[in-house]
N, C-alpha and C positions, 0 to 999 in steps of 0.2 A: 505384567504389572507396570512396566515402563511405559507402555502405550497408554494405559489408563492414567498414569501420573502425568504424562505429557499432555493428554487431552484435558485433564483437570486444570493444569497450569495454563493451557491455551484458553479454556473457558474462563478462568479467573482473570486472564489478561483482557478479556472482552467484557468483564463484569462492568456494571453500570451501563451496559448496553440495554437497548429496548427492543422488544419484540411486539409485533401486532398480530393478533389472531383474529381472523375474519370468519365468523361462523354464526349461524342461527341456532346451533345445537344448545339444548338445555343443559345446565349444570357445568358449563365451561369455566365458570368462575373458580370452582374448586380445583379443577385440573390445572388451570392457569396459575393459581396460587401455589400449588405443589411444584409445578415446573419452575416458577419464579424462584422459589426457595432452593431448589436443587441446582439450578444453573446461575443463580445470582443475577437474574434479569429483571428488568421492569417490564411487565406485560400489560398491554392494553387489549381490550376486546371490542371488536366492532361487529354488530349483528346485521349490518346492511352495507351495501356498496356505498351509499351516500355518507354514512358515518366513517367508513374506511377511508374514503377520499378526503374527507375533512381532516381526519387524524394524520394522514400522509402529508397533507399540506402544512400541517402544524409542526411536525418534527421529523427527524431522520430515525430510521430503525435499522438495527443490525440484520433483522430477519422479519419477513412478512409471511405468515402462514395462512393460506386460504383453504377453506373447506372445499373439498372436491365437489360436493353436492351443489354448492353455490356456483362454482365454476361451470359445472355442467348445465345448470338451469339458466345461467346468465353469462354466456361466453363473452359477449361484448363488455359486460361489466368487469369480468375477470381480466380481459385485455387492458381495460382502462386502469384497473388497480395495478397491474404489473408495470404499465407505463409510468405510473406515478410513484412507484416504490423506490425510485432513486437507486442508491447503491446497496440497498437491502438485498439479502439473499432471498429469492422467492422459493417457497416451499408449499406444495399442494398436497394435502393429506385428507383422506376420507376418515373423518372423526367417528363415523358410525362403525367402522371396522378397526380403528386403531386405538389400542389401549394407551394408558398414560406412560407405561414403561417404553413402548415403542416410540411414542411421541417424543419422550425425553431423548432417546437415542438419535432420532432423526434430527432434532434441533441441535443437539450436541455436535453431531457430525457436520451439520451445516455451518455451525459457528467455527469449528476447527478448520473447515475448508475456507471460510471467509478469512480467518486469521492467516492461514498459509498463503492465500492469494494476495493479501495485503503485504505480507513479508516479501513475497516474490516481486511484487510491483515496486516496493521500496528498494529492494536490492537492484533491480533493473534500472531504476531512476538514478541511484547512486553511481552505478557502473557507467551509465551514459554520461553523467556530469563529469565523472573522473576522467573518462577517455577524452571528452571535449577539452577539459582543463589541461590535460597532458599534451594534447595536440597544439593547443594555443601557446603553451609555454615553449614547446619545441620549436614552433614557428617563430616565436619572439626571439629565442636564443639564436636560431639560424640567421634571421634577418639582422640582428645586432652584430653578429660575427661577420656577416658579409659586408655590412656597413663599415666595420673596423678595417676590413681588407682594402677598402677604397684608398686611392692616393689623394694627397693634399687635403686631409681632414684637419680642420682647425683644432688646435690643442684642447680647447674647452669642450668641443663636441666629442673629441676622442675620449676624454676623461668621462664624460657622461655616458657614452656608449659602453665603455668598459664597466662602469658601475651598473648599468642596466643588464649587461650580459652576465655579470657576476650574480645579480639578484635572480635572474632567470635560471641560472645554473644551480643556485642554492634551492630554489623552488623545485626544480626538476629532481634534484637529489632527494628531496623529502617525499616527492610523489612517486618516484620510481626507484625503489631500493635496488642496488646493483645485485646481479646474480652472483652466487658464491663463486669465488675464483675469477670473476670477470670484472676488473676495474679498468676504466679508461679515463684518462685525464686529458683534456684539451686545453693547452695554455691560452691565455687571453692576450698574449703579447701581440703587438702589431708587427707586420712584416717590416724588415729593414728597408729603408728607402735610400 
């Protein structure tokens, strides 16, 4: 039950998404309408490669579903469709053998995969920016403390360097919480001359 609930929540999160079905099969409008209602998707149907390419150029889709029979009969056209699908999840299905229940499961699974991949990519990007920011602040703090250790620093410069080092230290404390039981404080005082 939890898995179904999580999948429903994920599909709801991608609601207002659009899907493109590319098939020449008769009666696809009814299947697409049912699928749109179940998954809360906007679904467009293209009956030819030219129509599909025009629609792909007009908007982005969460998923592009290509009829396997069209892909087999026109492999170059299928390649062109996939190249123009952008970030949409490609799904190739034999509509002659696939019922609406299986189509719904396949599309739902693809949308869940897409949502998971987007979350992982977002987490990776945040982690990379976080690490870069922490490294920059650590470098800034180190350089300002090394500058403070220099001899014969004019008092105005020393005051500014202390202020900069304190700001960097406060930022570092916000970004890197101390491990439990491990606290280290480095004084900002300048060495006695």
